[in-house]
VOTORLO-282318 format. One record per residue (C-alpha): residue number from 1; residue in one letter; x, y, z. Coordinates in nm, 4 decimals, always signed. Layout:
SITE | n | res | xx | yy | zz
SITE | NUM | A | X | Y | Z
...
//
This chain:
SITE | n | res | xx | yy | zz
SITE | 1 | M | -1.6518 | +1.7027 | +1.5163
SITE | 2 | A | -1.4220 | +1.9367 | +1.2968
SITE | 3 | P | -1.1782 | +1.7937 | +1.0322
SITE | 4 | H | -0.8292 | +1.7492 | +1.0764
SITE | 5 | E | -0.6143 | +2.0100 | +0.9229
SITE | 6 | M | -0.3035 | +1.8385 | +0.7391
SITE | 7 | K | -0.0778 | +2.0727 | +0.7146
SITE | 8 | N | +0.3056 | +1.9137 | +0.7030
SITE | 9 | I | +0.2805 | +1.5512 | +0.6592
SITE | 10 | L | +0.4674 | +1.2513 | +0.7101
SITE | 11 | V | +0.4889 | +0.9823 | +0.4834
SITE | 12 | T | +0.6736 | +0.6469 | +0.5258
SITE | 13 | G | +0.7058 | +0.4303 | +0.2135
SITE | 14 | G | +0.6209 | +0.7286 | +0.0002
SITE | 15 | A | +0.7988 | +0.6308 | -0.3281
SITE | 16 | G | +0.6251 | +0.2914 | -0.3488
SITE | 17 | F | +0.3073 | +0.2029 | -0.5426
SITE | 18 | I | +0.0423 | +0.3046 | -0.2982
SITE | 19 | G | +0.2341 | +0.5718 | -0.1233
SITE | 20 | S | +0.3594 | +0.7872 | -0.4393
SITE | 21 | N | -0.0106 | +0.7826 | -0.5708
SITE | 22 | F | -0.0972 | +0.9395 | -0.2456
SITE | 23 | V | +0.1710 | +1.1744 | -0.2077
SITE | 24 | R | +0.0612 | +1.3346 | -0.5820
SITE | 25 | L | -0.3212 | +1.3015 | -0.4562
SITE | 26 | V | -0.2685 | +1.4745 | -0.1693
SITE | 27 | L | -0.0533 | +1.7493 | -0.2769
SITE | 28 | E | -0.3088 | +1.8152 | -0.5529
SITE | 29 | R | -0.6162 | +1.8328 | -0.3182
SITE | 30 | R | -0.4724 | +2.0100 | -0.0270
SITE | 31 | P | -0.2579 | +2.2820 | -0.1841
SITE | 32 | E | -0.1318 | +2.4269 | +0.1449
SITE | 33 | A | -0.0359 | +2.0830 | +0.2399
SITE | 34 | R | +0.3620 | +2.0182 | +0.3110
SITE | 35 | V | +0.4659 | +1.5975 | +0.2538
SITE | 36 | V | +0.8037 | +1.5226 | +0.3609
SITE | 37 | N | +0.8834 | +1.1650 | +0.1807
SITE | 38 | L | +1.0343 | +0.8462 | +0.4707
SITE | 39 | D | +1.1595 | +0.6260 | +0.2187
SITE | 40 | L | +1.4796 | +0.3511 | +0.2150
SITE | 41 | L | +1.4202 | +0.2550 | -0.1404
SITE | 42 | T | +1.4767 | -0.0731 | -0.1330
SITE | 43 | Y | +1.3132 | -0.3037 | -0.4440
SITE | 44 | A | +0.9902 | -0.1468 | -0.4001
SITE | 45 | G | +1.0719 | +0.2308 | -0.3816
SITE | 46 | N | +1.1374 | +0.3992 | -0.7105
SITE | 47 | P | +1.1904 | +0.7706 | -0.7041
SITE | 48 | E | +1.0880 | +0.8240 | -1.0137
SITE | 49 | N | +0.6947 | +0.7577 | -0.9266
SITE | 50 | L | +0.7361 | +1.1062 | -0.7835
SITE | 51 | A | +0.9763 | +1.2724 | -1.0176
SITE | 52 | G | +0.9211 | +1.6358 | -1.0305
SITE | 53 | L | +0.7838 | +1.7200 | -0.7374
SITE | 54 | E | +1.1067 | +1.8801 | -0.5867
SITE | 55 | N | +0.9772 | +2.1519 | -0.7790
SITE | 56 | T | +0.6927 | +2.2057 | -0.6239
SITE | 57 | G | +0.8441 | +2.3413 | -0.2935
SITE | 58 | R | +0.6043 | +2.1435 | -0.1025
SITE | 59 | Y | +0.7438 | +1.8006 | -0.1190
SITE | 60 | E | +1.1104 | +1.6792 | +0.0572
SITE | 61 | F | +1.2179 | +1.3617 | +0.0350
SITE | 62 | V | +1.4240 | +1.1773 | +0.3028
SITE | 63 | R | +1.6193 | +0.8501 | +0.2407
SITE | 64 | G | +1.6712 | +0.6696 | +0.5515
SITE | 65 | D | +1.4945 | +0.3746 | +0.7551
SITE | 66 | I | +1.1823 | +0.3593 | +0.9699
SITE | 67 | C | +1.3759 | +0.1340 | +1.2219
SITE | 68 | D | +1.6052 | +0.4673 | +1.3320
SITE | 69 | G | +1.3602 | +0.6210 | +1.5798
SITE | 70 | G | +1.6041 | +0.9023 | +1.6067
SITE | 71 | L | +1.5414 | +1.0097 | +1.2816
SITE | 72 | A | +1.1727 | +0.9748 | +1.2705
SITE | 73 | L | +1.1754 | +1.1955 | +1.5797
SITE | 74 | E | +1.3812 | +1.4449 | +1.4417
SITE | 75 | L | +1.2251 | +1.4595 | +1.1143
SITE | 76 | M | +0.8857 | +1.5566 | +1.3491
SITE | 77 | Q | +0.9692 | +1.7708 | +1.5282
SITE | 78 | T | +1.1627 | +1.9922 | +1.3032
SITE | 79 | R | +0.9338 | +1.9692 | +1.0395
SITE | 80 | K | +0.6506 | +2.0069 | +1.2655
SITE | 81 | I | +0.4556 | +1.7165 | +1.1465
SITE | 82 | D | +0.0909 | +1.7130 | +1.2443
SITE | 83 | T | +0.0175 | +1.3698 | +1.0319
SITE | 84 | L | +0.1893 | +1.0193 | +0.9410
SITE | 85 | I | +0.0666 | +0.7714 | +0.6878
SITE | 86 | N | +0.2664 | +0.4878 | +0.7275
SITE | 87 | F | +0.2574 | +0.3054 | +0.4078
SITE | 88 | A | +0.6180 | +0.1634 | +0.4418
SITE | 89 | A | +0.6046 | -0.2296 | +0.4207
SITE | 90 | E | +0.7222 | -0.5305 | +0.3015
SITE | 91 | S | +0.3908 | -0.6124 | +0.1257
SITE | 92 | H | +0.4393 | -0.9435 | -0.0880
SITE | 93 | V | +0.3147 | -1.2633 | +0.0657
SITE | 94 | D | +0.5363 | -1.4797 | -0.1692
SITE | 95 | R | +0.8925 | -1.3028 | -0.0566
SITE | 96 | S | +0.7384 | -1.2988 | +0.2841
SITE | 97 | I | +0.7076 | -1.6951 | +0.2284
SITE | 98 | L | +1.0795 | -1.7529 | +0.1551
SITE | 99 | S | +1.2324 | -1.5305 | +0.3934
SITE | 100 | G | +1.0000 | -1.3314 | +0.6827
SITE | 101 | S | +1.2621 | -1.2054 | +0.8995
SITE | 102 | D | +1.2148 | -0.8497 | +0.6825
SITE | 103 | F | +0.8895 | -0.8547 | +0.7105
SITE | 104 | V | +0.9025 | -0.8778 | +1.1008
SITE | 105 | R | +1.1937 | -0.5627 | +1.0905
SITE | 106 | T | +0.9900 | -0.3463 | +0.8971
SITE | 107 | N | +0.6068 | -0.4265 | +0.8787
SITE | 108 | T | +0.6175 | -0.4679 | +1.2523
SITE | 109 | L | +0.9473 | -0.3129 | +1.4222
SITE | 110 | G | +0.9087 | -0.0497 | +1.1970
SITE | 111 | A | +0.5860 | +0.0237 | +1.2895
SITE | 112 | Q | +0.6822 | +0.0343 | +1.6717
SITE | 113 | T | +0.9652 | +0.2105 | +1.6369
SITE | 114 | L | +0.7458 | +0.5083 | +1.4479
SITE | 115 | L | +0.4649 | +0.4819 | +1.7062
SITE | 116 | E | +0.7191 | +0.5028 | +1.9800
SITE | 117 | A | +0.8448 | +0.8650 | +1.8093
SITE | 118 | A | +0.4773 | +0.9584 | +1.7596
SITE | 119 | S | +0.4117 | +0.9448 | +2.1323
SITE | 120 | K | +0.7615 | +1.1632 | +2.2236
SITE | 121 | A | +0.6898 | +1.3862 | +1.9513
SITE | 122 | G | +0.3365 | +1.4674 | +2.1041
SITE | 123 | Q | -0.0553 | +1.5033 | +1.8727
SITE | 124 | V | +0.1022 | +1.3299 | +1.5727
SITE | 125 | R | -0.2560 | +1.1967 | +1.4325
SITE | 126 | F | -0.1175 | +0.8365 | +1.2599
SITE | 127 | V | -0.2635 | +0.6536 | +1.0222
SITE | 128 | Q | -0.1588 | +0.2939 | +0.9681
SITE | 129 | V | -0.2267 | +0.1509 | +0.6368
SITE | 130 | S | -0.2616 | -0.2167 | +0.6997
SITE | 131 | T | -0.4582 | -0.4733 | +0.5159
SITE | 132 | D | -0.7517 | -0.7170 | +0.5007
SITE | 133 | E | -0.5029 | -1.0371 | +0.4390
SITE | 134 | V | -0.4624 | -0.9548 | +0.8760
SITE | 135 | Y | -0.8264 | -1.1701 | +0.8875
SITE | 136 | G | -0.7686 | -1.4274 | +0.6758
SITE | 137 | S | -0.9406 | -1.6117 | +0.4530
SITE | 138 | L | -1.3309 | -1.6262 | +0.4499
SITE | 139 | G | -1.5317 | -1.8956 | +0.2978
SITE | 140 | E | -1.8169 | -1.8402 | -0.0527
SITE | 141 | R | -1.9943 | -1.5943 | +0.1687
SITE | 142 | G | -1.9456 | -1.3087 | +0.3967
SITE | 143 | R | -1.7239 | -1.0277 | +0.4049
SITE | 144 | F | -1.5017 | -0.9041 | +0.6596
SITE | 145 | T | -1.5717 | -0.5743 | +0.8960
SITE | 146 | E | -1.3874 | -0.3850 | +1.1408
SITE | 147 | E | -1.4966 | -0.6750 | +1.4230
SITE | 148 | S | -1.3716 | -0.9665 | +1.2152
SITE | 149 | P | -1.1028 | -1.1596 | +1.4463
SITE | 150 | L | -0.7333 | -1.1227 | +1.3098
SITE | 151 | A | -0.6480 | -1.4216 | +1.1901
SITE | 152 | P | -0.3233 | -1.3907 | +0.9389
SITE | 153 | N | -0.2099 | -1.6894 | +0.7275
SITE | 154 | S | +0.1033 | -1.6301 | +0.5803
SITE | 155 | P | +0.4393 | -1.4039 | +0.7714
SITE | 156 | Y | +0.3496 | -1.0910 | +0.5816
SITE | 157 | S | -0.0023 | -1.0670 | +0.7056
SITE | 158 | A | +0.0990 | -1.1506 | +1.0852
SITE | 159 | S | +0.3989 | -0.8817 | +1.0667
SITE | 160 | K | +0.0582 | -0.6548 | +0.9940
SITE | 161 | A | -0.1695 | -0.7794 | +1.1827
SITE | 162 | A | +0.0960 | -0.7339 | +1.5347
SITE | 163 | A | +0.1377 | -0.3737 | +1.3700
SITE | 164 | D | -0.2396 | -0.3102 | +1.4593
SITE | 165 | L | -0.2467 | -0.4519 | +1.7658
SITE | 166 | L | +0.0944 | -0.2455 | +1.8243
SITE | 167 | C | -0.0917 | +0.0716 | +1.7310
SITE | 168 | R | -0.4361 | +0.0212 | +1.9235
SITE | 169 | A | -0.1385 | -0.0540 | +2.2848
SITE | 170 | Y | +0.0039 | +0.2998 | +2.1767
SITE | 171 | G | -0.3628 | +0.4541 | +2.1719
SITE | 172 | R | -0.4553 | +0.2967 | +2.4665
SITE | 173 | T | -0.1259 | +0.3282 | +2.6645
SITE | 174 | F | +0.0319 | +0.6164 | +2.5578
SITE | 175 | G | -0.2453 | +0.8524 | +2.3396
SITE | 176 | V | -0.1311 | +0.8384 | +2.0374
SITE | 177 | P | -0.4252 | +0.9275 | +1.7978
SITE | 178 | V | -0.4069 | +0.6619 | +1.5607
SITE | 179 | I | -0.6281 | +0.4711 | +1.3054
SITE | 180 | I | -0.6117 | +0.1856 | +1.1020
SITE | 181 | T | -0.7371 | +0.1380 | +0.7763
SITE | 182 | R | -0.7553 | -0.1737 | +0.5733
SITE | 183 | C | -0.7886 | -0.2201 | +0.2212
SITE | 184 | S | -0.8770 | -0.5045 | -0.0063
SITE | 185 | N | -0.5992 | -0.5636 | -0.3426
SITE | 186 | N | -0.4877 | -0.2372 | -0.5138
SITE | 187 | Y | -0.4255 | -0.2191 | -0.8317
SITE | 188 | G | -0.3084 | +0.1136 | -1.0700
SITE | 189 | P | -0.0203 | +0.2833 | -1.1822
SITE | 190 | F | +0.3057 | +0.2105 | -1.1024
SITE | 191 | Q | +0.2483 | -0.0957 | -0.8837
SITE | 192 | F | +0.5506 | -0.3123 | -0.8954
SITE | 193 | P | +0.5613 | -0.5734 | -1.1365
SITE | 194 | E | +0.6108 | -0.8742 | -0.9160
SITE | 195 | K | +0.2362 | -0.7952 | -0.8249
SITE | 196 | L | -0.0432 | -0.9643 | -1.0754
SITE | 197 | I | -0.2066 | -0.7483 | -1.2726
SITE | 198 | P | +0.1360 | -0.5805 | -1.3240
SITE | 199 | L | +0.3055 | -0.9021 | -1.3755
SITE | 200 | M | +0.0273 | -1.0788 | -1.5681
SITE | 201 | I | +0.0619 | -0.8018 | -1.8391
SITE | 202 | I | +0.4092 | -0.7701 | -1.9072
SITE | 203 | K | +0.4411 | -1.1547 | -1.9011
SITE | 204 | A | +0.1215 | -1.1810 | -2.1491
SITE | 205 | L | +0.3389 | -0.8713 | -2.3983
SITE | 206 | G | +0.6099 | -1.0452 | -2.3918
SITE | 207 | G | +0.4456 | -1.4058 | -2.5502
SITE | 208 | E | +0.5304 | -1.5981 | -2.1300
SITE | 209 | K | +0.3557 | -1.8656 | -1.9904
SITE | 210 | L | +0.1275 | -1.6701 | -1.7045
SITE | 211 | P | +0.1272 | -1.8890 | -1.3994
SITE | 212 | V | -0.1485 | -1.9418 | -1.2324
SITE | 213 | Y | -0.1972 | -2.0920 | -0.8700
SITE | 214 | G | -0.3848 | -2.3601 | -0.7668
SITE | 215 | D | -0.7038 | -2.3774 | -1.0095
SITE | 216 | G | -0.6773 | -1.9963 | -1.0107
SITE | 217 | M | -1.0812 | -1.9852 | -0.7901
SITE | 218 | H | -0.8949 | -1.7769 | -0.5356
SITE | 219 | V | -1.0896 | -1.4207 | -0.5071
SITE | 220 | R | -0.9906 | -1.1268 | -0.4097
SITE | 221 | D | -1.1910 | -0.7961 | -0.3946
SITE | 222 | W | -0.9743 | -0.5084 | -0.5501
SITE | 223 | I | -1.0018 | -0.1100 | -0.5300
SITE | 224 | H | -0.8214 | +0.1301 | -0.7482
SITE | 225 | V | -0.5292 | +0.2650 | -0.6058
SITE | 226 | E | -0.6934 | +0.6105 | -0.6908
SITE | 227 | D | -1.0090 | +0.5015 | -0.4358
SITE | 228 | H | -0.8015 | +0.3836 | -0.2226
SITE | 229 | C | -0.5718 | +0.6870 | -0.1643
SITE | 230 | A | -0.8961 | +0.9153 | -0.1685
SITE | 231 | G | -1.0474 | +0.6896 | +0.1710
SITE | 232 | L | -0.6939 | +0.7497 | +0.3367
SITE | 233 | L | -0.7190 | +1.0953 | +0.2901
SITE | 234 | L | -1.0622 | +1.0542 | +0.4239
SITE | 235 | A | -0.9839 | +0.8419 | +0.7381
SITE | 236 | A | -0.6822 | +1.1024 | +0.8232
SITE | 237 | E | -0.9245 | +1.4032 | +0.8109
SITE | 238 | R | -1.2373 | +1.2900 | +0.9610
SITE | 239 | G | -1.1140 | +0.8959 | +1.1070
SITE | 240 | I | -1.1671 | +0.9281 | +1.4570
SITE | 241 | P | -0.8719 | +0.7938 | +1.6749
SITE | 242 | G | -0.8312 | +0.4471 | +1.8466
SITE | 243 | E | -1.1100 | +0.3450 | +1.4863
SITE | 244 | A | -1.0252 | +0.0916 | +1.2176
SITE | 245 | Y | -1.1996 | +0.1377 | +0.8821
SITE | 246 | N | -1.2138 | -0.0913 | +0.6452
SITE | 247 | M | -1.1856 | +0.0109 | +0.2356
SITE | 248 | G | -1.2802 | -0.2238 | -0.0338
SITE | 249 | G | -1.3576 | -0.1552 | -0.4158
SITE | 250 | E | -1.6352 | -0.3821 | -0.4260
SITE | 251 | A | -1.5029 | -0.5610 | -0.6936
SITE | 252 | E | -1.4901 | -0.9878 | -0.5955
SITE | 253 | T | -1.3064 | -1.1404 | -0.8777
SITE | 254 | T | -1.1240 | -1.4552 | -0.9364
SITE | 255 | N | -0.7420 | -1.4544 | -0.9922
SITE | 256 | V | -0.7756 | -1.6081 | -1.3214
SITE | 257 | V | -1.0524 | -1.4016 | -1.4622
SITE | 258 | I | -0.8532 | -1.1130 | -1.4257
SITE | 259 | V | -0.5382 | -1.2790 | -1.6110
SITE | 260 | K | -0.8177 | -1.3557 | -1.9098
SITE | 261 | S | -0.9298 | -1.0640 | -1.8986
SITE | 262 | I | -0.5497 | -0.9218 | -1.9152
SITE | 263 | L | -0.5154 | -1.1622 | -2.2234
SITE | 264 | K | -0.8477 | -1.0661 | -2.3850
SITE | 265 | L | -0.7420 | -0.6719 | -2.3711
SITE | 266 | L | -0.4045 | -0.7313 | -2.4678
SITE | 267 | G | -0.5461 | -0.9613 | -2.7999
SITE | 268 | K | -0.3233 | -1.2502 | -2.6366
SITE | 269 | P | -0.4837 | -1.6377 | -2.6117
SITE | 270 | E | -0.5376 | -1.8086 | -2.3126
SITE | 271 | T | -0.3209 | -2.0495 | -2.4425
SITE | 272 | L | -0.0311 | -1.8314 | -2.2309
SITE | 273 | I | -0.2367 | -1.9503 | -1.9207
SITE | 274 | S | +0.0060 | -2.1944 | -1.6844
SITE | 275 | Y | -0.1593 | -2.3435 | -1.3639
SITE | 276 | V | +0.0939 | -2.4021 | -1.1406
SITE | 277 | K | +0.1248 | -2.5356 | -0.7990
SITE | 278 | D | -0.0649 | -2.3129 | -0.5105
SITE | 279 | R | +0.1667 | -2.1534 | -0.2460
SITE | 280 | P | +0.1531 | -2.2151 | +0.1577
SITE | 281 | G | -0.1332 | -2.1313 | +0.2898
SITE | 282 | H | -0.3332 | -1.9474 | +0.0285
SITE | 283 | D | -0.6504 | -1.7884 | +0.1481
SITE | 284 | R | -0.9445 | -1.8954 | -0.0766
SITE | 285 | R | -1.0598 | -1.5752 | -0.0478
SITE | 286 | Y | -1.1222 | -1.2100 | +0.0422
SITE | 287 | A | -1.4186 | -1.0135 | +0.0769
SITE | 288 | I | -1.4558 | -0.6472 | +0.2714
SITE | 289 | D | -1.7107 | -0.4370 | +0.3874
SITE | 290 | S | -1.6712 | -0.1039 | +0.3286
SITE | 291 | G | -2.0093 | +0.0139 | +0.5293
SITE | 292 | K | -1.8516 | +0.2219 | +0.8511
SITE | 293 | A | -1.5756 | +0.3979 | +0.6109
SITE | 294 | K | -1.8938 | +0.4971 | +0.3725
SITE | 295 | R | -2.1626 | +0.5926 | +0.7110
SITE | 296 | E | -1.8384 | +0.7986 | +0.8886
SITE | 297 | L | -1.6078 | +0.8674 | +0.6226
SITE | 298 | G | -1.7686 | +0.9352 | +0.3094
SITE | 299 | F | -1.5634 | +0.6649 | +0.1477
SITE | 300 | V | -1.7128 | +0.5944 | -0.2221
SITE | 301 | P | -1.5201 | +0.3928 | -0.4465
SITE | 302 | I | -1.5573 | +0.5850 | -0.8088
SITE | 303 | K | -1.3560 | +0.3684 | -1.0432
SITE | 304 | D | -1.5187 | +0.0450 | -1.1354
SITE | 305 | F | -1.2750 | -0.2795 | -1.1903
SITE | 306 | E | -1.3621 | -0.3257 | -1.5652
SITE | 307 | T | -1.2692 | +0.0690 | -1.6359
SITE | 308 | G | -0.9429 | +0.0562 | -1.3991
SITE | 309 | L | -0.8231 | -0.3027 | -1.5595
SITE | 310 | R | -0.8932 | -0.1456 | -1.8837
SITE | 311 | E | -0.7078 | +0.1546 | -1.7593
SITE | 312 | T | -0.3941 | -0.0127 | -1.6295
SITE | 313 | V | -0.3050 | -0.1919 | -1.9311
SITE | 314 | Q | -0.2954 | +0.0878 | -2.1320
SITE | 315 | W | -0.0576 | +0.2522 | -1.8435
SITE | 316 | Y | +0.1556 | -0.0170 | -1.9261
SITE | 317 | L | +0.1747 | -0.0302 | -2.2044
SITE | 318 | A | +0.2594 | +0.3677 | -2.2274
SITE | 319 | N | +0.4872 | +0.3718 | -1.9887
SITE | 320 | E | +0.7048 | +0.0902 | -2.1022
SITE | 321 | R | +1.0326 | +0.2478 | -2.0253
SITE | 322 | W | +0.9236 | +0.2694 | -1.6585
SITE | 323 | W | +0.8523 | -0.1471 | -1.5762
SITE | 324 | R | +1.1462 | -0.2106 | -1.7882
SITE | 325 | R | +1.4259 | +0.0524 | -1.6477
SITE | 326 | V | +1.3056 | -0.1334 | -1.2764
SITE | 327 | M | +1.2878 | -0.5029 | -1.4213
SITE | 328 | S | +1.6417 | -0.4439 | -1.4838
SITE | 329 | R | +1.7321 | -0.3029 | -1.1824
SITE | 330 | E | +1.8720 | -0.0121 | -1.3351
SITE | 331 | Y | +1.6356 | +0.2078 | -1.1058
SITE | 332 | M | +1.8324 | +0.0637 | -0.8198
SITE | 333 | D | +2.1309 | +0.2314 | -0.9391
SITE | 334 | Y | +1.9694 | +0.5331 | -1.0287
SITE | 335 | C | +1.8774 | +0.5350 | -0.6508
SITE | 336 | E | +2.2136 | +0.5146 | -0.5266
SITE | 337 | R | +2.4254 | +0.7427 | -0.7743
SITE | 338 | N | +2.1588 | +1.0772 | -0.6689
SITE | 339 | Y | +2.0090 | +0.9450 | -0.3387
SITE | 340 | S | +2.3153 | +0.7481 | -0.1696
SITE | 341 | G | +2.4212 | +1.1091 | +0.0231
SITE | 342 | R | +2.0844 | +1.1870 | +0.1350
SITE | 343 | L | +2.0557 | +0.9271 | +0.3993
SITE | 344 | E | +2.0109 | +1.1880 | +0.7265
SITE | 345 | R | +2.1603 | +0.9298 | +0.9277
//
């Protein structure tokens, strides 16, 4: 099968961590492609992540809500969209435990709204960016495959699993060419500071206590965001509609080992670690089998975790102004000043 040619790409949630890295990568690697970025600019979306791209002539930002089906359809039709990559999501598990309604609205209803628009637009290849958390928790051995049952344990993962099932349904019922990708934990530049690695880097820099859930022995597989984005590009171009592809970084590590590694890189004492009460429904272990993506897409994660973590720490050291602005909410004021008039509907 010839690769799918991407000329006009609609990226939703492209001002977020993974989305902004993908936008930069696709504009660099596919010089003929044009990207429209639809983002509501909630707390984790930051247009500064994409500074300078509007000067390329191949990038357009539209502030709007993925739950606005009329806007989504209008963009697909007027911009002649052939590929949609859905990054837009509420993604922090702790927030979903405090309040799950925003997660259901954005992650589930938002995906359904985009699928409905894609079915009306016709022949828009739809890539749903999902997560390994839809599979639930593993024991000490084994890895998730694409055939593993969906068994989510948090409101966040349940909302993503529901979106995956809607993708399947719209593919079967309406013929939308949908591809689902499920990745392990991402890390790298531009990650919002509430996530584990940037949070621990920033707290350590300030000499604050580093909160670690439970005994710190929860295991995650980590993938550098650049490797994940390269995999998404492969899935969009070479993936088979109706199929799901797992993408992991082959870097299973416990949370406490990551925290200790960060402290070592920053020359900070391990006495800063503070073990706190475990969060409800905390999955003990994730591990992902990327064999299908390797065989069918040519996916190969390049960056080893030790190198990637060191580079990530250096990025946060070199970009203190960025994360201080994010944490101070100054960037939210910037968004309102500069983008309030750009809401399409």
